N, C-alpha and C positions, 0 to 999 in steps of 0.2 A: 520741861526737856523730859518725857519719860521713854526708857529703854529698858531691855534685860541684856544681860549677859550672857551667851552659851560658852562654857570652856570644854570642848572636845577633848578625852582623855583616852588614847588608844595605849594598850597596854604594851603590845608588839611594837619591838623597833630594832632592825637588823644592826643598827652600831651601838644601840644601848637598851637592851633589853630590861621592861620593867620601867622603863623611863619615868612615867608620873609617880613612881612610889622612890626615884632615887632621892636618897637624905642630902638635906641641904641645911647643916648646922641644927641638925635635931628634928626636923620637919621634913616631911615627902615634900618633893616639887610640886605637886598639884596642888598643895596647900597654899605656898607661897604665891602661887598664881591667883587662887582664890581669894587670899586676903589682899592682894593688890586690887583686882577687880573688885573688891568689895569697899574698896576706898573711893572709888568712884560715883557718878550720882545714879546709878542703876539704881531701877524700884528691886531688882532681883538680878541674884547669880546663880546660874545652874551649872553643874557639872555632868557632862555626858560620857560616861564609860562603854565598854565593850566587856570588860572583865571583874569578876567577882572579888577579885583581891583590892583593886582600885576600890572597887564599890566599898567595899568593908572599911578601909582607910579613910576615905571621905567621911563615911558615916559618923566617924570620930572626931569630926569637926563641924558638920555641917547636914542637916537634913535634905538640901537644895540638889539631891545625885539622883540622874536616871540612868538605867540599866538600857542600855540600846543593842541592837543587832550588832553579831560580830562581820556580817560580811559586807558591811558599807565600803566603798572603794575610795571615799574621801571623807575630808571633816565638814563637807557642804551637804553631802546625802546623811551625816551623822546629825548636821543642825536640823535638816529637814523632819527628820523623825520627832526630834524634841519639839518642833514647832506643832506638829501634828498632837504628839502626848499633850501638851499645856493648852492645846486649842486659843492660840494666840490670835488676835484680830489680824487680818491682812494687813493694817497700817501700823502695826506694832514695830519699834524700829528694834531689830535684833543685832546685838554685836558679839561679832566670832573672835574670842580670843583663845591663842594657841596654847594647848596645855604644857608646852615646853618654854614659855617666857617668864620666869619667874620675877625678872625685874623691869619687867611692864609699866610704865607709869600710868596713874588713873587719870591724870589730864589727858593724856592721848588716847584713853577711851571714851572719855566724854566728847574730845574734839570729833573723833570719827563719828560719832552717834549725833552728835550737831550739826554735821555737814548735810545730813537728810532731813533735819528740820526746817531748813532753810531751802531745800530745792523738791523738785519732782522727780529726781533722781530716785532709783529703786536700790542703789548699791553704792557704798563711799568706802575708801580708805587713804591711807596716809604715804609720804614720801619722807626721804633725810636727804640729805646734802651727801654727795660722794666724797670720800677723804682724800682719796689718791688714784692715779693713774692705774696701780694694780686692779683695783676695784671696778674701774672703768671697763676694764679689759676680761674682768674675771666673768665666765658665763653664767656662774653660780649667784650672782650679784645681780636681780633683773632691774633695769632700767627703765625710766617711764617719763613720757613726755605729756604736757597738757597745755589745753588753749586758753586764753585770756579769760574765758569764765569759770576756770578753775574744773573743768571736765578731763578727764584723762582721754589723749588722743591714741596712745599705744604702750604696750607693756614689751620688752624686750630683753634677750639675755645678750644681744651684741650691744656696742656701744651707740647709744642713739640719744641726740641729734649726732647722726656724722659730722666731725670736724673736718671740712673739706681739705685745707690747707696742710695742718699739722699731719693729719694721716694718711692722704695721698703722698706727703713726703716721707712717711714712715718714720717720724720725727715724734717717740713716743713722748720724749721730755717735754715738749711743747704743746701737747694737748692739755686745753684749759678746762681744769678738773671742775672749776665753779658752774660749769655749762650743763653738769649732768645731776639728775636725781635718780635715787636708790627707792625703788619702791618697799615697803614695810609691809608684812602679811598680817595685817588686821584689817578685817572687814566689817562695815555695819551695811544691813539688809534690810529693806521691807519684808516683813515676815510672808506676806502673801507672793513676794518673787522668789523667794526661795525655791519653791515648788517649781515656778515657771523657770526657771534658771535650769534646773534639772531635766526639764522636758524639752529644752531647745536642743537641736542636733549639735554634735562635735564639730566644731568649726578646724577647717583646714590649717588655720594659723596657729590654733590649740595645740594640734597635733606635733606641728613643726617644731613651735618653740616650748612645746609642755610648759603651758600657763593656760590655766582654767578661766583665767580673767578675760583671755581673749576672746572666748566664747559669748561674752556678754558684750563687747563691743561690736563683735562681727555681724551680730543680729540686730543690732542698732539702738542699743540699750546706752544710758550714760553711767559713767561710774564718777562720782565728784572724788576730787582730790587737795590734798593741801599737805604743807611741809608740817611734820610733827610738830607738836607746840613743846615738847620735852625731848630731849637725848633717847635715842632707841638703844639697847643693847642687843646684840645677837641672842639668839634663842640657844637650847642646848641640845644638840645633835650628836655629842660624842663624850666620850669619858673626859676628855681635855677640856670641852666647853662646860663641862659640870666642874671639873677642877678651879677652872675662872671664874664660875659664878659663887663657889662656895666661899672663895678669897674675897670677893666682892662684897659680900652679904656679910662676910666677919667684919670688913671693914665698917660697916655700915652700924653695927651692933657697938 
């Protein structure tokens, strides 16, 4: 299985400025992400950043770093620039690993890439079991449902599938949590589809849910999905998240 990993690393962050360079046990966070991705079966791992400070820090541990434009509106746009710069073949599988997930397991990277090697779908992603009813009801936890063939049917911030008996009865404690899957933000693409995706018109569903992946489903393309092979830890969005990750990394040393 041949694939490459691209890690978008945007410097600006409203909740944690300079996030890629946040120190985790003596290394910048982006280095932890790179090292985790390098443990996968990827033929190459690239970091794509928009800031010279990140670029210079990354050059301290790898030369696989690209400076990209500052005005990209999403990680997917940054990914498209990387695909063009590297002149990747349209059938090359590209795994987009978020630059704020220093605990992402290499097995999960391999898994999402393998979903495309066994199908004709242009895109793939992962999910995990929802742990409690608060997560079911939390709009920041994106839920997903799939068909019998492992294709995503829909992603939503609402609790899907709707549990008719317990939800109509407003009985939160009776909601069967094991009926829900939470989407994990790791994607694999066929390189040629990334540019095609950006050319698709924004869908009404995408705007309403504020979920980019709904553009793909709305226009009739398939997204393969499977439960993550390894546990998935939450990424780093806040100083509190960073402290939690530092504690977990210290425990692993």
